[in-house]
C-alpha positions in Angstrom: 42.0 -110.9 -13.0 44.1 -108.6 -10.8 46.1 -107.3 -13.7 42.8 -106.3 -15.5 41.6 -104.6 -12.3 44.8 -102.6 -12.1 44.6 -101.8 -15.8 41.0 -100.5 -15.8 40.4 -99.1 -12.4 41.6 -95.7 -11.1 44.0 -95.2 -8.2 42.7 -96.0 -4.7 40.5 -98.9 -5.9 39.1 -101.4 -3.4 37.9 -104.8 -4.4 35.9 -107.3 -2.4 36.8 -110.9 -2.4 35.9 -113.7 0.0 39.6 -114.3 0.8 40.7 -110.7 0.2 42.7 -110.6 3.4 45.1 -113.4 2.4 44.8 -112.6 -1.4 46.1 -109.1 -0.8 49.3 -110.5 0.6 49.6 -112.9 -2.3 49.2 -110.0 -4.8 51.7 -107.8 -3.0 54.3 -110.6 -3.1 53.6 -111.3 -6.8 54.9 -109.7 -10.0 51.9 -107.3 -9.8 53.0 -106.1 -6.3 54.6 -102.9 -7.6 51.6 -101.9 -9.7 49.2 -102.8 -6.9 51.2 -100.5 -4.5 51.5 -97.7 -7.0 47.7 -97.7 -7.5 47.2 -97.7 -3.8 44.8 -100.6 -4.4 43.5 -102.9 -1.7 41.1 -105.8 -1.1 38.4 -106.2 1.5 36.2 -109.1 2.5 32.4 -109.1 2.0 30.5 -108.2 5.2 28.9 -111.6 5.9 32.2 -113.4 5.2 34.1 -110.9 7.3 32.4 -111.9 10.5 33.9 -115.4 10.3 37.4 -113.9 10.3 39.4 -113.1 13.4 39.2 -109.7 15.0 42.5 -108.4 13.6 41.4 -109.3 10.1 38.0 -107.6 10.6 39.8 -104.4 11.7 41.7 -104.2 8.4 39.5 -105.8 5.8 35.8 -105.6 6.9 33.8 -103.2 4.7 31.8 -101.7 7.6 34.9 -100.0 8.9 36.8 -99.1 5.7 36.7 -95.5 4.7 35.3 -94.9 1.3 33.2 -98.1 0.9 30.0 -96.7 2.4 27.3 -99.1 3.5 27.9 -101.6 0.7 28.1 -105.2 2.0 29.5 -106.7 -1.2 27.0 -109.6 -1.1 24.8 -108.7 -4.1 25.8 -111.7 -6.1 25.0 -114.0 -3.1 21.5 -112.5 -3.1 21.2 -113.0 -6.9 22.3 -116.7 -6.6 20.0 -117.3 -3.7 17.0 -115.9 -5.7 17.7 -118.1 -8.6 17.7 -121.3 -6.5 
């Protein structure tokens, strides 16, 4: 999944993932780490999920404070799944 993101997205991409804070460290320490750094890529956590994280995590990974993400909460699929239930 991350290899495909790095292949298809432009530089400075940001991707939301429920465990983006810990997953970013995993990716940086993997064989994809050099490509991830070269693309200046990063992960963030979806807004709702981010509130369950500690304050330090929120300061680095919460979408409401990250420049370039706008007001997106990254919870669209949660709303779609909820509507189908």
